[in-house]
C-alpha positions as CSV (number, residue, x, y, z in Angstrom):
1,M,0.0,0.0,0.0
2,E,1.3,3.4,-1.0
3,F,0.1,6.9,0.1
4,R,-0.8,8.8,-3.0
5,P,-1.1,12.5,-2.1
6,C,-3.4,15.0,-3.8
7,I,-3.5,18.6,-4.9
8,D,-7.0,19.7,-5.7
9,L,-7.3,23.0,-7.6
10,H,-10.3,25.2,-7.8
11,D,-10.3,28.8,-9.1
12,G,-6.5,28.6,-9.3
13,K,-6.1,27.8,-5.5
14,V,-5.4,24.6,-3.6
15,K,-8.6,23.6,-1.9
16,Q,-10.4,20.7,-0.4
17,I,-13.9,20.5,-1.6
18,V,-16.8,18.1,-1.1
19,G,-16.7,16.9,-4.7
20,S,-20.4,15.9,-4.8
21,T,-21.4,19.6,-4.4
22,L,-19.6,20.6,-7.7
23,G,-21.6,21.2,-10.8
24,H,-25.0,21.9,-9.3
25,E,-26.6,25.3,-10.3
26,D,-28.9,25.3,-7.2
27,Q,-26.2,24.3,-4.7
28,E,-23.2,26.1,-3.4
29,V,-19.8,24.4,-3.5
30,V,-18.8,23.2,0.0
31,E,-15.2,24.1,0.7
32,N,-13.5,22.3,3.5
33,F,-10.2,24.2,3.2
34,I,-8.5,27.0,1.1
35,S,-4.8,27.0,1.3
36,T,-2.6,30.1,1.6
37,H,0.1,28.1,-0.3
38,G,0.4,27.6,-4.0
39,S,0.4,24.2,-5.7
40,S,4.2,24.1,-6.0
41,Y,4.5,24.2,-2.2
42,Y,2.7,20.9,-1.9
43,A,4.5,19.4,-4.9
44,N,7.8,20.2,-3.3
45,M,6.7,18.7,0.0
46,F,5.6,15.4,-1.8
47,A,8.9,15.4,-3.7
48,K,10.9,15.8,-0.4
49,D,9.0,12.8,1.1
50,Q,9.5,10.8,-2.1
51,L,5.8,10.2,-2.6
52,T,5.0,9.3,-6.1
53,G,1.8,8.9,-8.0
54,G,0.0,11.8,-6.4
55,H,-2.7,13.5,-8.4
56,V,-3.3,17.1,-9.3
57,I,-7.0,17.6,-10.1
58,M,-8.3,20.7,-11.9
59,L,-11.8,21.3,-10.7
60,G,-13.2,23.5,-13.4
61,S,-11.5,26.2,-15.5
62,G,-8.8,28.6,-14.4
63,N,-6.5,26.0,-12.9
64,E,-4.0,25.2,-15.7
65,D,-1.3,27.6,-14.5
66,A,-1.4,26.1,-11.0
67,A,-1.3,22.6,-12.4
68,F,1.7,23.4,-14.5
69,A,3.4,25.0,-11.5
70,A,3.0,21.7,-9.5
71,L,4.2,19.6,-12.4
72,S,7.3,21.8,-12.9
73,A,8.1,21.5,-9.2
74,Y,7.9,17.7,-9.2
75,P,8.5,16.4,-12.7
76,G,7.6,12.8,-13.1
77,G,6.1,12.6,-9.6
78,L,2.6,13.7,-10.2
79,Q,-0.5,12.7,-12.3
80,V,-2.9,15.3,-13.6
81,G,-6.6,15.2,-14.3
82,G,-9.6,17.5,-14.9
83,G,-10.7,18.4,-18.4
84,I,-8.2,16.0,-20.1
85,N,-8.9,14.9,-23.6
86,S,-7.1,13.4,-26.6
87,K,-6.1,16.8,-27.9
88,N,-4.6,18.3,-24.7
89,A,-3.3,15.2,-22.9
90,Q,0.2,15.3,-24.4
91,K,1.0,18.8,-23.2
92,Y,0.6,17.7,-19.6
93,I,2.9,14.8,-20.2
94,D,5.4,17.2,-21.8
95,A,5.0,19.5,-18.8
96,G,6.1,16.7,-16.4
97,A,3.0,14.7,-15.5
98,S,3.8,11.0,-15.2
99,H,0.1,10.2,-16.2
100,V,-3.1,11.9,-17.2
101,I,-6.3,11.0,-15.5
102,V,-9.6,10.9,-17.3
103,T,-13.3,10.2,-16.7
104,S,-15.8,12.4,-18.4
105,F,-14.0,12.5,-21.8
106,I,-14.3,8.7,-22.2
107,F,-17.7,8.4,-20.5
108,H,-19.7,10.3,-23.1
109,D,-23.5,10.7,-23.0
110,G,-23.7,8.2,-20.1
111,K,-21.7,5.4,-21.9
112,L,-18.1,4.3,-22.3
113,D,-17.0,5.8,-25.6
114,I,-14.4,3.3,-26.9
115,V,-13.5,5.6,-29.8
116,R,-12.5,8.4,-27.5
117,L,-10.7,6.0,-25.2
118,E,-8.7,4.6,-28.1
119,Q,-7.9,8.1,-29.3
120,L,-6.5,8.9,-25.8
121,V,-4.4,5.8,-25.7
122,K,-3.0,6.6,-29.1
123,A,-2.3,10.2,-28.0
124,V,-0.2,9.4,-24.9
125,G,0.1,5.6,-24.6
126,K,-1.5,3.2,-22.2
127,E,1.6,3.6,-19.9
128,H,0.6,7.3,-19.3
129,L,-3.1,6.8,-18.7
130,V,-5.1,6.6,-15.4
131,I,-8.8,5.9,-15.7
132,D,-10.9,7.4,-12.9
133,L,-13.9,5.2,-12.2
134,S,-15.4,7.4,-9.6
135,C,-18.6,5.7,-8.6
136,R,-21.8,5.8,-6.6
137,M,-24.1,3.0,-5.6
138,R,-27.5,2.6,-7.2
139,D,-29.8,-0.4,-6.8
140,G,-27.0,-2.3,-4.9
141,K,-24.5,-1.9,-7.7
142,W,-21.6,0.5,-8.4
143,F,-21.9,2.9,-11.4
144,V,-19.4,5.4,-12.8
145,V,-20.6,9.0,-12.4
146,T,-19.4,11.8,-14.6
147,D,-19.6,15.6,-15.2
148,K,-18.4,16.6,-11.7
149,W,-20.1,13.5,-10.4
150,T,-23.6,14.8,-11.3
151,K,-24.5,12.2,-13.9
152,F,-24.8,8.4,-13.7
153,S,-23.4,6.5,-16.6
154,D,-24.6,3.0,-17.5
155,F,-21.1,1.6,-16.8
156,E,-21.3,-0.7,-13.8
157,V,-18.1,-1.2,-11.9
158,N,-17.6,-4.9,-11.3
159,A,-15.1,-7.7,-11.9
160,D,-15.7,-8.0,-15.6
161,S,-15.8,-4.3,-16.4
162,I,-12.6,-3.6,-14.4
163,A,-10.8,-6.5,-16.2
164,Y,-11.9,-4.9,-19.5
165,I,-10.9,-1.3,-18.7
166,E,-7.5,-2.4,-17.3
167,G,-6.5,-3.3,-20.9
168,F,-6.5,0.4,-21.8
169,C,-4.6,2.0,-18.9
170,D,-1.7,1.8,-16.5
171,E,-3.6,2.6,-13.3
172,L,-7.0,3.1,-11.9
173,L,-8.2,5.8,-9.5
174,I,-11.5,5.3,-7.7
175,H,-13.3,8.0,-5.8
176,A,-16.1,6.8,-3.5
177,V,-18.3,9.7,-4.3
178,D,-20.8,9.3,-1.5
179,V,-18.1,9.7,1.2
180,E,-15.4,11.7,-0.5
181,G,-14.6,15.0,1.2
182,K,-16.9,14.3,4.2
183,K,-14.4,12.7,6.6
184,G,-17.0,10.2,7.7
185,G,-15.1,6.9,7.2
186,I,-14.3,4.7,4.2
187,Q,-16.7,3.0,1.9
188,E,-15.8,-0.5,3.2
189,S,-17.8,-2.6,0.7
190,L,-16.2,-0.7,-2.2
191,V,-12.7,-1.2,-0.8
192,R,-13.4,-4.9,-0.4
193,D,-14.7,-5.2,-3.9
194,L,-11.9,-3.3,-5.5
195,A,-9.2,-5.3,-3.7
196,T,-10.8,-8.4,-5.2
197,W,-11.4,-7.1,-8.7
198,A,-8.3,-4.9,-9.6
199,S,-5.1,-6.4,-10.9
200,I,-3.2,-3.1,-11.8
201,P,-2.2,-0.3,-9.4
202,T,-5.4,1.1,-8.0
203,T,-5.8,4.2,-5.7
204,Y,-8.9,4.6,-3.5
205,A,-10.1,8.0,-2.4
206,G,-12.8,8.8,0.1
207,G,-13.5,9.1,3.8
208,V,-10.2,8.3,5.5
209,R,-10.1,10.4,8.6
210,S,-7.8,8.8,11.1
211,L,-5.0,6.3,11.5
212,D,-7.6,3.8,12.6
213,D,-9.4,4.3,9.3
214,L,-6.1,3.9,7.5
215,K,-5.3,0.6,9.3
216,K,-8.8,-0.6,8.6
217,F,-8.4,0.2,4.9
218,E,-5.1,-1.7,4.7
219,D,-6.7,-4.6,6.4
220,I,-9.8,-4.8,4.3
221,A,-7.8,-4.3,1.1
222,D,-5.1,-6.7,2.3
223,G,-2.5,-4.1,1.2
224,K,-3.6,-4.5,-2.5
225,L,-4.8,-0.9,-2.9
226,H,-3.1,2.5,-2.7
227,V,-4.8,5.3,-0.8
228,T,-5.2,9.1,-1.0
229,I,-6.4,11.4,1.8
230,G,-7.5,14.9,1.4
231,S,-9.6,17.0,3.8
232,A,-8.7,15.0,6.9
233,L,-4.9,15.7,6.5
234,S,-3.3,18.3,8.7
235,I,-1.8,20.0,5.6
236,F,-5.3,20.7,4.4
237,G,-6.8,21.8,7.7
238,G,-7.6,18.4,9.2
239,D,-6.6,16.5,12.3
240,L,-4.8,13.6,10.8
241,L,-1.0,14.4,10.8
242,Y,0.5,14.2,7.3
243,S,3.8,13.0,8.8
244,D,2.0,10.1,10.5
245,V,0.4,9.0,7.3
246,V,3.7,9.2,5.5
247,K,5.4,7.1,8.2
248,Y,2.6,4.6,8.4
249,C,2.5,3.9,4.7
250,K,6.3,3.8,4.3
251,K,6.4,1.6,7.5
252,D,9.6,3.5,8.5
253,G,8.3,4.6,11.8
254,V,6.0,3.5,14.7
255,V,2.8,5.5,14.7
């Protein structure tokens, strides 16, 4: 299990947001934290602690400069997502991203668009692609949600679909949308399922709020999944010490 850090960008600033509140005209965006530091501050921190595979997520427009600043500070150490498509993906790789992360571009009109997925693979190569299967439960099954998590697709996340989608990418990123940003504990059933289904590096996001949660996550996943933590971390205004998470996941200290 690796700790995969995150840098979420909104209006050009590093923030922690309840992701499920984005994209709704009749609902204000819930912001857990707004940093006084720029994106490069966090990128340098993650580089110093030798944390790889962290993701920079651009939440809406006006975030490209901040994304490029993070990638420049830690070339090869970060992935980038948010508005990625087959035409712009390469420029982020050229700017230092190890991978680009994509959801909405390939899940078009509620369905997986194989043509767009193949275009993206052709543009940057499978080895530079992370597919984000952010999902919510409906009728007892997991379905990918797109467009800032406001729309259900018809893509069910299960053993067969993950085996299929793994053929197009290097890693998977899974946001448990119903718990993400709420610091209310992990989606245990999803973690258990993903640990069984995934055969490539897969990062889970959503609800980790304490070392006990982190230990529970590792136990349920049997160490097979990576984890990212946002709002609960001390560097983003939370109570969970960033240094403790780094030590625990590297197993180089007693926490």
